[in-house]
C-alpha positions as CSV (number, residue, x, y, z in Angstrom):
1,M,-21.4,24.1,2.4
2,G,-23.8,21.1,2.2
3,F,-22.5,17.6,2.8
4,R,-20.0,16.7,5.5
5,Y,-18.3,14.2,3.1
6,Q,-16.1,16.0,0.6
7,K,-13.6,15.2,-2.1
8,A,-10.7,17.1,-3.6
9,Q,-8.1,16.4,-6.3
10,F,-4.4,17.2,-6.2
11,A,-2.0,17.2,-9.1
12,V,1.3,15.7,-8.1
13,N,4.6,14.8,-9.8
14,N,7.8,12.9,-9.0
15,S,10.1,16.0,-8.5
16,A,8.5,17.9,-5.6
17,W,6.7,17.1,-2.4
18,T,3.1,18.5,-2.5
19,P,1.5,19.6,0.8
20,I,-2.0,18.4,1.2
21,S,-4.4,20.5,3.2
22,V,-8.1,21.5,3.1
23,A,-9.7,24.8,4.1
24,Y,-12.0,23.3,6.7
25,R,-11.7,21.5,10.0
26,I,-11.9,17.8,9.3
27,S,-12.1,14.6,11.4
28,S,-10.8,12.0,9.0
29,W,-9.3,11.6,5.6
30,A,-8.4,9.0,3.0
31,I,-6.2,9.5,-0.1
32,K,-5.7,7.4,-3.2
33,S,-4.3,7.6,-6.7
34,S,-6.7,8.2,-9.6
35,S,-4.7,5.7,-11.6
36,S,-2.8,2.5,-10.8
37,T,0.4,4.6,-9.9
38,A,1.9,4.3,-6.5
39,F,2.8,7.4,-4.5
40,Y,4.9,8.4,-1.5
41,I,3.5,10.0,1.6
42,R,5.4,11.8,4.3
43,T,4.5,13.6,7.5
44,N,7.6,15.7,7.2
45,Q,8.8,16.6,3.7
46,T,12.4,16.8,4.6
47,D,12.6,13.6,6.8
48,S,12.7,10.4,4.8
49,T,12.1,8.3,8.0
50,T,8.5,9.6,7.9
51,Q,7.9,8.2,4.4
52,D,5.7,5.3,3.3
53,T,4.7,4.0,-0.1
54,V,1.0,3.6,-1.0
55,A,0.4,1.1,-3.8
56,G,-1.7,2.4,-6.7
57,S,-4.6,0.2,-5.9
58,N,-4.6,1.1,-2.2
59,Q,-5.5,4.1,-0.1
60,E,-4.1,5.6,3.1
61,V,-6.7,6.4,5.8
62,C,-6.6,8.4,9.1
63,S,-9.6,8.4,11.3
64,A,-10.1,8.7,15.1
65,D,-13.0,9.6,17.4
66,Q,-11.4,12.6,19.1
67,L,-9.1,13.7,16.2
68,V,-9.6,17.0,14.5
69,F,-7.3,18.6,11.9
70,A,-7.4,22.4,11.8
71,A,-8.5,24.3,8.8
72,N,-5.5,24.8,6.4
73,E,-3.3,22.5,8.4
74,V,-0.9,20.5,6.3
75,L,-2.0,16.9,6.8
76,F,1.0,15.3,5.0
77,Y,3.1,15.6,1.8
78,V,2.9,13.4,-1.3
79,Q,5.0,12.7,-4.3
80,S,4.2,10.5,-7.3
81,T,6.3,7.6,-8.3
82,A,5.6,8.4,-12.0
83,A,6.0,11.7,-13.8
84,N,2.5,13.0,-13.1
85,D,-0.6,11.8,-11.3
86,T,-3.8,13.0,-9.7
87,L,-4.5,12.0,-6.1
88,I,-8.0,12.0,-4.7
89,L,-8.6,13.1,-1.1
90,S,-11.8,12.2,0.7
91,Y,-12.6,13.8,4.0
92,L,-15.3,14.4,6.7
93,L,-15.9,17.9,8.0
94,A,-15.6,18.1,11.7
């Protein structure tokens, strides 16, 4: 596989919650918009109390020493505030 630091792109829109996952065990992640468009992030796609808004110029990050996300585990759900956008996920393999 090569490097432990990886990137992936996800196409998102403003009409559906897109689940974000990767096929590997990872220890941390960061996500940002490829444009200046803000996006919503939720840990539960049906529960609005888990929602936050990430400004287009910012990124959301999760990292911890003992934290490992399982391969194919849904990390969170995202939705664009505009019609369409591409989000960039950076992550470290565990």
